[in-house]
gemmi code that builds the backbone of each chain (N, CA, C; Angstrom):
import gemmi

chains = {
    "A": [
        ("UNK", (111.329, 125.274, -55.953), (111.603, 126.662, -55.564), (110.340, 127.268, -54.938)),
        ("UNK", (110.432, 127.833, -53.751), (109.223, 128.360, -53.121), (108.936, 129.789, -53.604)),
        ("UNK", (107.838, 130.310, -53.081), (107.348, 131.603, -53.565), (108.383, 132.717, -53.407)),
        ("UNK", (109.007, 132.783, -52.240), (109.964, 133.860, -51.991), (111.202, 133.732, -52.880)),
        ("UNK", (111.615, 132.507, -53.112), (112.769, 132.310, -54.000), (112.418, 132.716, -55.424)),
        ("UNK", (111.218, 132.349, -55.848), (110.795, 132.719, -57.205), (110.662, 134.240, -57.325)),
        ("UNK", (110.158, 134.870, -56.269), (110.057, 136.337, -56.277), (111.448, 136.965, -56.401)),
        ("UNK", (112.375, 136.478, -55.574), (113.730, 137.037, -55.596), (114.402, 136.829, -56.950)),
        ("UNK", (113.974, 135.776, -57.637), (114.552, 135.501, -58.955), (113.875, 136.311, -60.060)),
        ("UNK", (112.847, 137.096, -59.690), (112.213, 137.975, -60.671), (110.945, 137.423, -61.292)),
        ("UNK", (110.377, 136.387, -60.700), (109.152, 135.780, -61.235), (107.960, 136.700, -60.935)),
        ("UNK", (107.323, 137.196, -61.996), (106.222, 138.148, -61.827), (105.007, 137.514, -61.160)),
        ("UNK", (104.771, 136.239, -61.465), (103.623, 135.562, -60.832), (103.832, 135.427, -59.328)),
        ("UNK", (105.060, 135.164, -58.933), (105.360, 135.075, -57.500), (105.173, 136.442, -56.846)),
        ("UNK", (105.589, 137.483, -57.554), (105.408, 138.840, -57.022), (103.921, 139.153, -56.870)),
        ("UNK", (103.126, 138.769, -57.863), (101.681, 139.003, -57.779), (101.088, 138.272, -56.572)),
        ("UNK", (101.519, 137.047, -56.368), (101.004, 136.278, -55.226), (101.366, 136.967, -53.913)),
        ("UNK", (102.584, 137.444, -53.813), (102.998, 138.148, -52.591), (102.229, 139.462, -52.440)),
        ("UNK", (102.043, 140.140, -53.549), (101.280, 141.400, -53.520), (99.883, 141.144, -52.961)),
        ("UNK", (99.234, 140.118, -53.489), (97.860, 139.843, -53.063), (97.812, 139.377, -51.607)),
        ("UNK", (98.840, 138.701, -51.170), (98.883, 138.248, -49.768), (99.067, 139.415, -48.799)),
        ("UNK", (99.862, 140.410, -49.220), (100.309, 141.425, -48.256), (99.754, 142.828, -48.488)),
        ("UNK", (99.028, 143.044, -49.580), (98.614, 144.425, -49.879), (97.731, 145.019, -48.776)),
        ("UNK", (96.841, 144.188, -48.206), (95.939, 144.726, -47.183), (96.703, 145.138, -45.923)),
        ("UNK", (97.655, 144.328, -45.578), (98.435, 144.628, -44.378), (99.303, 145.874, -44.582)),
        ("UNK", (99.917, 145.966, -45.760), (100.738, 147.145, -46.053), (99.866, 148.397, -46.058)),
        ("UNK", (98.689, 148.293, -46.666), (97.772, 149.433, -46.699), (97.362, 149.825, -45.276)),
        ("UNK", (96.980, 148.827, -44.480), (96.502, 149.109, -43.120), (97.583, 149.801, -42.291)),
        ("UNK", (98.821, 149.377, -42.493), (99.928, 150.006, -41.755), (100.135, 151.434, -42.241)),
        ("UNK", (100.116, 151.593, -43.561), (100.412, 152.896, -44.145), (99.333, 153.923, -43.811)),
        ("UNK", (98.079, 153.500, -43.861), (97.007, 154.467, -43.629), (97.023, 154.957, -42.182)),
        ("UNK", (97.516, 154.139, -41.298), (97.604, 154.571, -39.902), (98.677, 155.646, -39.736)),
        ("UNK", (99.650, 155.658, -40.617), (100.700, 156.680, -40.536), (100.267, 157.962, -41.256)),
        ("UNK", (99.791, 157.810, -42.496), (99.502, 159.017, -43.283), (98.067, 159.507, -43.086)),
        ("UNK", (97.167, 158.612, -42.633), (95.799, 158.971, -42.273), (95.039, 159.599, -43.435)),
        ("UNK", (95.247, 159.001, -44.599), (94.585, 159.468, -45.824), (94.473, 158.247, -46.734)),
        ("UNK", (93.234, 157.859, -47.048), (93.045, 156.600, -47.781), (93.651, 156.645, -49.180)),
        ("UNK", (93.475, 157.787, -49.859), (94.019, 157.896, -51.218), (95.531, 157.807, -51.221)),
        ("UNK", (96.140, 158.570, -50.316), (97.601, 158.543, -50.226), (98.082, 157.153, -49.818)),
        ("UNK", (97.337, 156.505, -48.941), (97.746, 155.169, -48.487), (97.695, 154.156, -49.631)),
        ("UNK", (96.696, 154.294, -50.511), (96.652, 153.398, -51.686), (97.851, 153.653, -52.585)),
        ("UNK", (98.124, 154.922, -52.846), (99.295, 155.260, -53.682), (100.572, 154.708, -53.056)),
        ("UNK", (100.666, 154.858, -51.742), (101.890, 154.433, -51.060), (102.010, 152.915, -50.994)),
        ("UNK", (100.868, 152.235, -50.982), (100.928, 150.770, -51.032), (101.531, 150.319, -52.360)),
        ("UNK", (101.082, 150.938, -53.435), (101.657, 150.611, -54.751), (103.133, 151.006, -54.790)),
        ("UNK", (103.445, 152.181, -54.261), (104.838, 152.639, -54.236), (105.712, 151.660, -53.428)),
        ("UNK", (105.155, 151.185, -52.301), (105.897, 150.236, -51.465), (106.236, 148.973, -52.253)),
        ("UNK", (105.228, 148.434, -52.938), (105.485, 147.205, -53.691), (106.356, 147.459, -54.912)),
        ("UNK", (106.314, 148.655, -55.442), (107.233, 148.997, -56.532), (108.680, 148.970, -56.011)),
        ("UNK", (108.876, 149.535, -54.831), (110.221, 149.514, -54.219), (110.636, 148.079, -53.906)),
        ("UNK", (109.666, 147.298, -53.424), (109.948, 145.885, -53.111), (110.382, 145.156, -54.378)),
        ("UNK", (109.646, 145.400, -55.455), (109.971, 144.703, -56.710), (111.364, 145.091, -57.212)),
        ("UNK", (111.666, 146.378, -57.116), (112.987, 146.820, -57.589), (114.117, 146.278, -56.716)),
        ("UNK", (113.807, 146.045, -55.436), (114.851, 145.592, -54.499), (114.855, 144.072, -54.329)),
        ("UNK", (114.126, 143.370, -55.183), (113.936, 141.925, -54.974), (115.249, 141.157, -54.907)),
        ("UNK", (116.254, 141.624, -55.631), (117.524, 140.881, -55.637), (118.266, 141.016, -54.311)),
        ("UNK", (117.907, 142.041, -53.545), (118.564, 142.208, -52.237), (117.853, 141.407, -51.152)),
        ("UNK", (116.682, 140.858, -51.475), (115.938, 140.098, -50.475), (116.476, 138.675, -50.415)),
        ("UNK", (116.770, 138.229, -49.201), (117.285, 136.878, -49.014), (116.131, 135.970, -48.594)),
        ("UNK", (115.657, 135.119, -49.495), (114.489, 134.279, -49.161), (114.765, 133.332, -48.004)),
        ("UNK", (116.015, 132.920, -47.844), (116.337, 131.962, -46.785), (116.280, 132.622, -45.410)),
        ("UNK", (116.829, 133.812, -45.318), (116.927, 134.481, -44.021), (115.827, 135.506, -43.809)),
        ("UNK", (115.217, 135.941, -44.878), (114.346, 137.103, -44.778), (112.938, 136.824, -44.324)),
        ("UNK", (112.376, 137.811, -43.670), (110.976, 137.794, -43.293), (110.298, 138.829, -44.193)),
        ("UNK", (109.546, 138.342, -45.179), (108.978, 139.260, -46.169), (108.059, 140.288, -45.526)),
        ("UNK", (107.265, 139.835, -44.573), (106.309, 140.743, -43.932), (107.027, 141.910, -43.249)),
        ("UNK", (108.078, 141.583, -42.488), (108.824, 142.626, -41.791), (109.530, 143.541, -42.790)),
        ("UNK", (110.066, 142.940, -43.843), (110.756, 143.713, -44.875), (109.779, 144.676, -45.548)),
        ("UNK", (108.595, 144.164, -45.881), (107.589, 144.996, -46.542), (107.151, 146.134, -45.622)),
        ("UNK", (107.017, 145.827, -44.347), (106.583, 146.867, -43.416), (107.646, 147.961, -43.292)),
        ("UNK", (108.911, 147.547, -43.294), (109.990, 148.536, -43.203), (109.968, 149.453, -44.432)),
        ("UNK", (109.786, 148.853, -45.588), (109.758, 149.651, -46.822), (108.521, 150.554, -46.841)),
        ("UNK", (107.399, 150.022, -46.372), (106.172, 150.827, -46.317), (106.358, 152.021, -45.376)),
        ("UNK", (107.034, 151.791, -44.274), (107.266, 152.874, -43.314), (108.144, 153.953, -43.933)),
        ("UNK", (109.171, 153.533, -44.651), (110.038, 154.514, -45.317), (109.275, 155.298, -46.377)),
        ("UNK", (108.417, 154.589, -47.119), (107.631, 155.276, -48.150), (106.677, 156.284, -47.497)),
        ("UNK", (106.072, 155.883, -46.393), (105.154, 156.790, -45.691), (105.908, 157.995, -45.129)),
        ("UNK", (107.105, 157.746, -44.621), (107.914, 158.851, -44.087), (108.287, 159.821, -45.210)),
        ("UNK", (108.655, 159.295, -46.359), (108.950, 160.161, -47.514), (107.730, 161.000, -47.870)),
        ("UNK", (106.560, 160.357, -47.803), (105.319, 161.084, -48.112), (105.114, 162.222, -47.103)),
        ("UNK", (105.311, 161.927, -45.826), (105.124, 162.973, -44.809), (106.102, 164.124, -45.034)),
        ("UNK", (107.318, 163.771, -45.442), (108.323, 164.823, -45.678), (107.910, 165.715, -46.842)),
        ("UNK", (107.474, 165.081, -47.935), (107.157, 165.865, -49.128), (105.845, 166.616, -48.989)),
        ("UNK", (104.925, 166.026, -48.249), (103.596, 166.630, -48.154), (103.468, 167.520, -46.929)),
        ("UNK", (104.562, 167.712, -46.210), (104.454, 168.344, -44.898), (103.766, 169.712, -44.951)),
        ("UNK", (104.169, 170.526, -45.911), (103.636, 171.898, -45.922), (102.162, 171.930, -46.285)),
        ("UNK", (101.769, 170.992, -47.170), (100.375, 171.046, -47.622), (99.466, 170.150, -46.797)),
        ("UNK", (100.077, 169.248, -46.018), (99.271, 168.210, -45.379), (98.260, 168.759, -44.401)),
        ("UNK", (97.056, 168.351, -44.626), (96.009, 168.561, -43.643), (95.342, 167.208, -43.536)),
        ("UNK", (94.987, 166.786, -42.360), (94.414, 165.449, -42.255), (93.147, 165.352, -43.085)),
        ("UNK", (93.033, 164.235, -43.749), (91.893, 163.998, -44.615), (90.619, 163.901, -43.794)),
        ("UNK", (89.534, 164.192, -44.454), (88.240, 164.024, -43.788), (87.721, 162.604, -43.959)),
        ("UNK", (88.581, 161.719, -44.489), (88.179, 160.329, -44.634), (87.747, 159.747, -43.302)),
        ("UNK", (88.414, 160.201, -42.265), (88.167, 159.626, -40.951), (87.600, 160.690, -40.027)),
        ("UNK", (86.464, 160.420, -39.441), (85.816, 161.444, -38.624), (86.565, 161.707, -37.328)),
        ("UNK", (86.411, 162.921, -36.840), (86.958, 163.231, -35.523), (86.191, 162.434, -34.478)),
        ("UNK", (86.824, 162.291, -33.326), (86.203, 161.468, -32.289), (85.246, 162.261, -31.413)),
        ("UNK", (85.167, 163.549, -31.631), (84.515, 164.354, -30.594), (83.612, 165.429, -31.159)),
        ("UNK", (82.864, 165.109, -32.185), (81.940, 166.118, -32.680), (80.985, 166.482, -31.532)),
        ("UNK", (80.691, 167.746, -31.407), (79.780, 168.153, -30.349), (80.470, 168.575, -29.069)),
        ("UNK", (81.807, 168.648, -29.113), (82.517, 169.166, -27.942), (82.124, 170.627, -27.722)),
        ("UNK", (82.263, 171.091, -26.500), (81.984, 172.506, -26.256), (82.906, 173.385, -27.099)),
        ("UNK", (82.394, 174.561, -27.457), (83.169, 175.466, -28.309), (84.490, 175.863, -27.658)),
        ("UNK", (84.514, 175.886, -26.332), (85.736, 176.286, -25.647), (86.889, 175.320, -25.924)),
        ("UNK", (86.557, 174.101, -26.308), (87.599, 173.126, -26.596), (88.115, 173.252, -28.031)),
        ("UNK", (87.361, 173.921, -28.878), (87.698, 173.901, -30.301), (89.025, 174.590, -30.575)),
        ("UNK", (89.326, 175.638, -29.811), (90.590, 176.331, -30.036), (91.762, 175.400, -29.715)),
        ("UNK", (91.662, 174.739, -28.577), (92.720, 173.801, -28.196), (92.849, 172.691, -29.236)),
        ("UNK", (91.700, 172.159, -29.702), (91.736, 171.087, -30.702), (92.415, 171.544, -31.971)),
        ("UNK", (92.052, 172.743, -32.408), (92.646, 173.265, -33.645), (94.143, 173.439, -33.506)),
        ("UNK", (94.559, 173.989, -32.381), (95.996, 174.190, -32.164), (96.720, 172.858, -32.021)),
        ("UNK", (96.073, 171.925, -31.337), (96.693, 170.615, -31.157), (96.882, 169.930, -32.512)),
        ("UNK", (95.844, 170.007, -33.337), (95.907, 169.391, -34.677), (97.034, 170.024, -35.490)),
        ("UNK", (97.084, 171.345, -35.485), (98.121, 172.018, -36.279), (99.513, 171.719, -35.725)),
        ("UNK", (99.596, 171.709, -34.403), (100.903, 171.429, -33.793), (101.359, 170.012, -34.134)),
        ("UNK", (100.413, 169.090, -34.110), (100.769, 167.699, -34.406), (101.204, 167.559, -35.862)),
        ("UNK", (100.444, 168.180, -36.758), (100.794, 168.100, -38.184), (102.100, 168.820, -38.476)),
        ("UNK", (102.439, 169.757, -37.601), (103.674, 170.519, -37.810), (104.907, 169.856, -37.229)),
        ("UNK", (104.722, 168.729, -36.568), (105.894, 168.028, -36.022), (106.814, 167.583, -37.158)),
        ("UNK", (108.122, 167.573, -36.929), (109.014, 167.002, -37.940), (108.571, 165.570, -38.261)),
        ("UNK", (108.598, 165.191, -39.536), (108.014, 163.901, -39.937), (108.481, 162.694, -39.141)),
        ("UNK", (109.758, 162.626, -38.804), (110.203, 161.410, -38.099), (109.615, 161.336, -36.680)),
        ("UNK", (109.315, 162.495, -36.105), (108.677, 162.504, -34.786), (107.180, 162.249, -34.921)),
        ("UNK", (106.612, 162.830, -35.968), (105.179, 162.641, -36.181), (104.867, 161.170, -36.434)),
        ("UNK", (105.754, 160.520, -37.175), (105.527, 159.105, -37.481), (105.487, 158.265, -36.208)),
        ("UNK", (106.494, 158.398, -35.375), (106.503, 157.562, -34.160), (105.415, 158.002, -33.184)),
        ("UNK", (105.131, 159.303, -33.150), (104.085, 159.779, -32.239), (102.723, 159.249, -32.678)),
        ("UNK", (102.490, 159.234, -33.986), (101.217, 158.709, -34.487), (101.053, 157.247, -34.093)),
        ("UNK", (102.097, 156.481, -34.342), (101.997, 155.044, -34.070), (101.931, 154.753, -32.573)),
        ("UNK", (102.706, 155.490, -31.790), (102.785, 155.189, -30.356), (101.607, 155.782, -29.589)),
        ("UNK", (101.288, 157.056, -29.864), (100.301, 157.745, -29.022), (98.873, 157.557, -29.506)),
        ("UNK", (98.701, 157.537, -30.823), (97.335, 157.422, -31.342), (96.974, 155.961, -31.614)),
        ("UNK", (97.897, 155.254, -32.240), (97.592, 153.876, -32.635), (97.981, 152.844, -31.584)),
        ("UNK", (98.659, 153.275, -30.539), (99.025, 152.374, -29.433), (99.865, 151.180, -29.884)),
        ("UNK", (100.702, 151.396, -30.864), (101.597, 150.314, -31.290), (102.708, 150.148, -30.254)),
        ("UNK", (103.091, 148.921, -29.961), (104.226, 148.713, -29.034), (105.508, 149.326, -29.612)),
        ("UNK", (106.356, 149.807, -28.728), (107.606, 150.434, -29.172), (108.440, 149.470, -30.023)),
        ("UNK", (108.399, 148.204, -29.652), (109.213, 147.236, -30.407), (108.745, 147.144, -31.868)),
        ("UNK", (107.422, 147.152, -32.060), (106.873, 147.094, -33.426), (107.296, 148.321, -34.217)),
        ("UNK", (107.214, 149.477, -33.563), (107.591, 150.723, -34.236), (109.081, 150.693, -34.558)),
        ("UNK", (109.858, 150.238, -33.603), (111.314, 150.180, -33.795), (111.656, 149.289, -34.982)),
        ("UNK", (111.016, 148.140, -35.067), (111.288, 147.226, -36.183), (110.900, 147.861, -37.514)),
        ("UNK", (109.789, 148.565, -37.514), (109.309, 149.158, -38.765), (110.173, 150.332, -39.212)),
        ("UNK", (110.650, 151.102, -38.247), (111.430, 152.294, -38.594), (112.914, 151.948, -38.762)),
        ("UNK", (113.329, 150.875, -38.116), (114.731, 150.495, -38.204), (115.599, 151.193, -37.181)),
        ("UNK", (115.018, 151.466, -36.027), (115.770, 152.068, -34.930), (115.507, 151.230, -33.674)),
        ("UNK", (116.201, 151.581, -32.581), (116.005, 150.801, -31.360), (114.726, 151.254, -30.638)),
        ("UNK", (114.160, 150.369, -29.819), (112.995, 150.782, -29.018), (113.316, 151.977, -28.114)),
        ("UNK", (114.552, 152.027, -27.646), (114.924, 153.159, -26.783), (114.844, 154.471, -27.562)),
        ("UNK", (115.269, 154.429, -28.836), (115.217, 155.648, -29.642), (113.770, 156.017, -29.982)),
        ("UNK", (112.925, 155.005, -30.128), (111.493, 155.293, -30.327), (110.969, 156.065, -29.118)),
        ("UNK", (111.341, 155.578, -27.953), (110.873, 156.225, -26.726), (111.356, 157.677, -26.661)),
        ("UNK", (112.621, 157.870, -27.048), (113.175, 159.233, -27.048), (112.378, 160.118, -28.008)),
        ("UNK", (112.096, 159.587, -29.204), (111.370, 160.403, -30.189), (109.949, 160.722, -29.726)),
        ("UNK", (109.315, 159.754, -29.080), (107.962, 160.015, -28.554), (108.044, 161.100, -27.484)),
        ("UNK", (109.014, 160.978, -26.633), (109.188, 161.961, -25.562), (109.411, 163.358, -26.150)),
        ("UNK", (110.276, 163.414, -27.178), (110.548, 164.717, -27.790), (109.321, 165.263, -28.514)),
        ("UNK", (108.581, 164.372, -29.143), (107.357, 164.815, -29.832), (106.377, 165.418, -28.821)),
        ("UNK", (106.227, 164.744, -27.689), (105.330, 165.248, -26.641), (105.810, 166.595, -26.146)),
        ("UNK", (107.124, 166.699, -25.963), (107.690, 167.964, -25.471), (107.450, 169.087, -26.490)),
        ("UNK", (107.640, 168.767, -27.769), (107.413, 169.782, -28.802), (105.954, 170.225, -28.830)),
        ("UNK", (105.059, 169.233, -28.736), (103.631, 169.568, -28.747), (103.267, 170.444, -27.556)),
        ("UNK", (103.746, 170.005, -26.407), (103.442, 170.770, -25.198), (104.021, 172.184, -25.288)),
        ("UNK", (105.233, 172.265, -25.813), (105.872, 173.577, -25.952), (105.077, 174.491, -26.872)),
        ("UNK", (104.597, 173.936, -27.997), (103.826, 174.763, -28.929), (102.523, 175.236, -28.293)),
        ("UNK", (101.872, 174.312, -27.590), (100.588, 174.678, -26.976), (100.797, 175.675, -25.836)),
        ("UNK", (101.846, 175.440, -25.070), (102.120, 176.379, -23.963), (102.469, 177.771, -24.483)),
        ("UNK", (103.193, 177.808, -25.609), (103.563, 179.109, -26.161), (102.337, 179.877, -26.635)),
        ("UNK", (101.248, 179.154, -26.885), (99.998, 179.821, -27.284), (99.124, 180.098, -26.067)),
        ("UNK", (99.658, 179.794, -24.883), (98.895, 180.043, -23.656), (97.829, 179.009, -23.390)),
        ("UNK", (97.969, 177.843, -24.020), (96.968, 176.788, -23.834), (97.501, 175.726, -22.901)),
        ("UNK", (96.675, 175.334, -21.967), (97.086, 174.293, -21.037), (96.412, 172.986, -21.410)),
        ("UNK", (97.231, 171.934, -21.417), (96.694, 170.641, -21.811), (96.133, 169.905, -20.615)),
        ("UNK", (94.842, 169.661, -20.682), (94.231, 168.809, -19.660), (93.199, 167.958, -20.351)),
        ("UNK", (93.271, 166.669, -20.123), (92.311, 165.752, -20.754), (91.105, 165.605, -19.871)),
        ("UNK", (89.968, 166.137, -20.323), (88.755, 166.048, -19.488), (87.720, 165.222, -20.202)),
    ],
    "B": [
        ("UNK", (110.010, 146.539, -25.487), (109.773, 147.643, -24.570), (108.321, 148.095, -24.695)),
        ("UNK", (107.581, 147.977, -23.618), (106.173, 148.331, -23.702), (105.804, 149.464, -22.757)),
        ("UNK", (106.791, 149.942, -21.987), (106.474, 151.020, -21.053), (106.186, 152.296, -21.815)),
        ("UNK", (105.002, 152.774, -21.688), (104.569, 153.914, -22.474), (104.018, 155.009, -21.589)),
        ("UNK", (104.273, 156.220, -21.955), (103.593, 157.390, -21.422), (103.223, 157.254, -19.951)),
        ("UNK", (104.244, 157.181, -19.106), (103.967, 156.986, -17.689), (103.555, 158.271, -16.983)),
        ("UNK", (104.110, 159.375, -17.452), (103.878, 160.640, -16.777), (102.427, 161.091, -16.984)),
        ("UNK", (101.763, 161.567, -15.924), (100.354, 161.975, -16.064), (100.148, 163.030, -17.147)),
        ("UNK", (101.090, 163.987, -17.251), (100.958, 165.027, -18.274), (100.981, 164.422, -19.676)),
        ("UNK", (101.847, 163.433, -19.841), (101.942, 162.789, -21.149), (100.674, 162.011, -21.461)),
        ("UNK", (100.122, 161.398, -20.437), (98.871, 160.654, -20.635), (97.740, 161.599, -21.023)),
        ("UNK", (97.766, 162.792, -20.446), (96.735, 163.774, -20.799), (96.846, 164.161, -22.264)),
        ("UNK", (98.066, 164.400, -22.688), (98.268, 164.787, -24.085), (97.873, 163.636, -25.014)),
        ("UNK", (98.227, 162.421, -24.613), (97.860, 161.265, -25.430), (96.339, 161.135, -25.529)),
        ("UNK", (95.668, 161.357, -24.416), (94.206, 161.263, -24.437), (93.607, 162.309, -25.366)),
        ("UNK", (94.188, 163.508, -25.340), (93.701, 164.562, -26.240), (93.948, 164.205, -27.695)),
        ("UNK", (95.115, 163.663, -27.967), (95.439, 163.273, -29.349), (94.476, 162.196, -29.841)),
        ("UNK", (94.167, 161.272, -28.953), (93.260, 160.191, -29.359), (91.849, 160.713, -29.602)),
        ("UNK", (91.500, 161.774, -28.915), (90.193, 162.370, -29.179), (90.201, 163.096, -30.518)),
        ("UNK", (91.335, 163.712, -30.813), (91.414, 164.498, -32.041), (91.599, 163.619, -33.263)),
        ("UNK", (92.402, 162.570, -33.129), (92.698, 161.682, -34.259), (92.295, 160.264, -33.873)),
        ("UNK", (91.217, 159.785, -34.452), (90.772, 158.432, -34.104), (91.790, 157.384, -34.531)),
        ("UNK", (92.055, 156.406, -33.680), (92.889, 155.281, -34.124), (92.250, 154.592, -35.324)),
        ("UNK", (93.091, 154.099, -36.231), (92.592, 153.534, -37.491), (92.894, 152.052, -37.608)),
        ("UNK", (92.903, 151.363, -36.484), (93.328, 149.961, -36.544), (92.407, 149.091, -37.375)),
        ("UNK", (91.196, 149.574, -37.635), (90.271, 148.742, -38.410), (90.147, 149.190, -39.865)),
        ("UNK", (90.947, 150.180, -40.269), (90.857, 150.663, -41.652), (91.221, 149.549, -42.620)),
        ("UNK", (90.370, 149.336, -43.611), (90.601, 148.239, -44.549), (90.674, 148.746, -45.975)),
        ("UNK", (91.491, 148.080, -46.748), (91.596, 148.381, -48.166), (90.288, 148.013, -48.849)),
        ("UNK", (89.771, 148.926, -49.656), (88.452, 148.705, -50.253), (88.511, 148.072, -51.639)),
        ("UNK", (89.702, 147.988, -52.215), (89.792, 147.400, -53.571), (91.151, 146.772, -53.781)),
        ("UNK", (91.176, 145.931, -54.793), (92.423, 145.258, -55.151), (93.328, 146.253, -55.889)),
        ("UNK", (94.541, 146.400, -55.428), (95.458, 147.368, -56.044), (96.359, 146.738, -57.106)),
        ("UNK", (96.179, 145.441, -57.354), (97.074, 144.791, -58.320), (96.996, 145.429, -59.718)),
        ("UNK", (95.797, 145.764, -60.229), (95.778, 146.411, -61.554), (96.626, 147.677, -61.602)),
        ("UNK", (96.603, 148.470, -60.538), (97.452, 149.684, -60.499), (98.922, 149.317, -60.459)),
        ("UNK", (99.199, 148.258, -59.699), (100.595, 147.805, -59.611), (101.090, 147.357, -60.978)),
        ("UNK", (100.214, 146.641, -61.673), (100.585, 146.130, -62.989), (100.861, 147.282, -63.960)),
        ("UNK", (100.017, 148.311, -63.910), (100.248, 149.478, -64.781), (101.575, 150.143, -64.450)),
        ("UNK", (101.880, 150.191, -63.165), (103.156, 150.795, -62.746), (104.328, 149.984, -63.283)),
        ("UNK", (104.198, 148.672, -63.193), (105.271, 147.805, -63.691), (105.427, 147.959, -65.204)),
        ("UNK", (104.290, 148.008, -65.899), (104.348, 148.125, -67.364), (104.924, 149.467, -67.783)),
        ("UNK", (104.573, 150.503, -67.028), (105.085, 151.838, -67.376), (106.594, 151.911, -67.232)),
        ("UNK", (107.150, 151.073, -66.364), (108.595, 151.106, -66.129), (109.304, 149.897, -66.729)),
        ("UNK", (108.589, 149.164, -67.575), (109.233, 148.000, -68.209), (110.380, 148.486, -69.085)),
        ("UNK", (111.472, 147.730, -69.124), (112.595, 148.164, -69.958), (112.186, 148.202, -71.428)),
        ("UNK", (112.537, 149.283, -72.101), (112.154, 149.444, -73.498), (113.387, 149.503, -74.378)),
        ("UNK", (113.240, 148.937, -75.570), (114.340, 149.023, -76.539), (114.286, 150.412, -77.166)),
        ("UNK", (115.376, 151.150, -77.151), (115.370, 152.498, -77.738), (115.025, 152.444, -79.226)),
        ("UNK", (114.385, 153.489, -79.702), (113.954, 153.518, -81.111), (115.145, 153.374, -82.053)),
        ("UNK", (116.309, 153.878, -81.633), (117.471, 153.819, -82.507), (117.882, 152.362, -82.764)),
        ("UNK", (117.750, 151.528, -81.717), (118.093, 150.111, -81.891), (117.157, 149.424, -82.876)),
        ("UNK", (115.864, 149.764, -82.765), (114.904, 149.199, -83.732), (115.237, 149.656, -85.154)),
        ("UNK", (115.572, 150.924, -85.309), (115.894, 151.460, -86.635), (117.135, 150.767, -87.199)),
        ("UNK", (118.105, 150.553, -86.344), (119.341, 149.895, -86.786), (119.058, 148.458, -87.221)),
        ("UNK", (118.265, 147.757, -86.424), (117.928, 146.374, -86.771), (117.152, 146.310, -88.084)),
        ("UNK", (116.234, 147.268, -88.272), (115.461, 147.305, -89.523), (116.369, 147.578, -90.713)),
        ("UNK", (117.324, 148.485, -90.535), (118.242, 148.816, -91.634), (119.094, 147.606, -92.013)),
        ("UNK", (119.579, 146.880, -91.019), (120.395, 145.687, -91.284), (119.558, 144.625, -91.991)),
        ("UNK", (118.314, 144.419, -91.512), (117.431, 143.422, -92.143), (117.139, 143.798, -93.586)),
        ("UNK", (116.882, 145.083, -93.814), (116.599, 145.538, -95.182), (117.811, 145.340, -96.080)),
        ("UNK", (118.977, 145.638, -95.552), (120.202, 145.478, -96.357), (120.417, 144.004, -96.730)),
        ("UNK", (120.165, 143.113, -95.769), (120.361, 141.687, -96.043), (119.351, 141.177, -97.069)),
        ("UNK", (118.142, 141.736, -97.037), (117.131, 141.326, -98.008), (117.462, 141.852, -99.409)),
        ("UNK", (117.911, 143.082, -99.451), (118.195, 143.709, -100.754), (119.512, 143.214, -101.358)),
        ("UNK", (120.473, 142.949, -100.501), (121.800, 142.519, -100.988), (122.209, 141.223, -100.292)),
        ("UNK", (121.568, 140.110, -100.654), (121.881, 138.841, -99.965), (123.320, 138.383, -100.181)),
        ("UNK", (123.961, 138.874, -101.238), (125.330, 138.444, -101.488), (126.330, 138.975, -100.454)),
        ("UNK", (125.889, 139.938, -99.612), (126.810, 140.444, -98.578), (126.826, 139.521, -97.350)),
        ("UNK", (125.861, 138.582, -97.289), (125.782, 137.725, -96.100), (127.070, 136.923, -95.892)),
        ("UNK", (127.610, 136.249, -96.932), (128.870, 135.518, -96.706), (130.005, 136.436, -96.245)),
        ("UNK", (130.064, 137.619, -96.843), (131.123, 138.558, -96.446), (130.952, 138.973, -94.984)),
        ("UNK", (129.691, 139.182, -94.621), (129.401, 139.572, -93.239), (129.779, 138.451, -92.270)),
        ("UNK", (129.414, 137.214, -92.646), (129.741, 136.074, -91.788), (131.251, 135.889, -91.688)),
        ("UNK", (131.933, 136.140, -92.808), (133.395, 136.008, -92.805), (134.007, 137.017, -91.824)),
        ("UNK", (133.433, 138.232, -91.804), (133.947, 139.269, -90.901), (133.685, 138.917, -89.441)),
        ("UNK", (132.589, 138.208, -89.224), (132.259, 137.837, -87.844), (133.210, 136.741, -87.363)),
    ],
}
model = gemmi.Model(1)
for chain_id, residues in chains.items():
    chain = gemmi.Chain(chain_id)
    for i, (resn, *xyz) in enumerate(residues, 1):
        res = gemmi.Residue()
        res.name, res.seqid = resn, gemmi.SeqId(i, " ")
        for name, pos in zip(("N", "CA", "C"), xyz):
            atom = gemmi.Atom()
            atom.name, atom.element = name, gemmi.Element(name[0])
            atom.pos, atom.b_iso = gemmi.Position(*pos), 0.0
            res.add_atom(atom)
        chain.add_residue(res)
    model.add_chain(chain)
structure = gemmi.Structure()
structure.add_model(model)
structure.setup_entities()
């Protein structure tokens, strides 16, 4: 019986082996979505907790554990964005890319940050992965469980929402 | 599908977003999370309700105190 079969049968040692094999990848994916190291650690554990509870639904013969884990991690991260939406402010774990920008840019940056954080979670998720992390649409589609075309639509709508919010504040977006 | 952000306006917004939020492709886990996972599993391990333990203790005590009921009990089973 191989590792995945033993995991599906409820073998804790097999689960531990899979956890150790995949925890870094699940964390790396999750932190790119939630952009908070502490939350990403919690969500990595939450992801594997969901995986463990759903082990009987995993088909070792047909299943791709990595893809399955990523899908569950994405759902867990999306749940986090939904629940944390009102309080969420990006963590200072990761520095901004542009310290020392002219003060005239700071207003636009602040509004852009708030507008981005204010996006509906399902749009923010795909926008983060597509626009900031440069993930291919196909990868995002597989992780979210939607078609690449729908990913493109959501990215387009996210951009439109961002632009609309910034325009309503009288701010014009130009990348200089 | 790899066609992304073709419109110049969209590219401008993407460039601004990338300046505001650094890509995190190199973010790495700094510690092993298995101990936390194990605590989570243990916290949710199935537990026998206290009432079941009390019932089992009462039956064991009765069998010890009144061993002559064992044949009657077996007969009923």
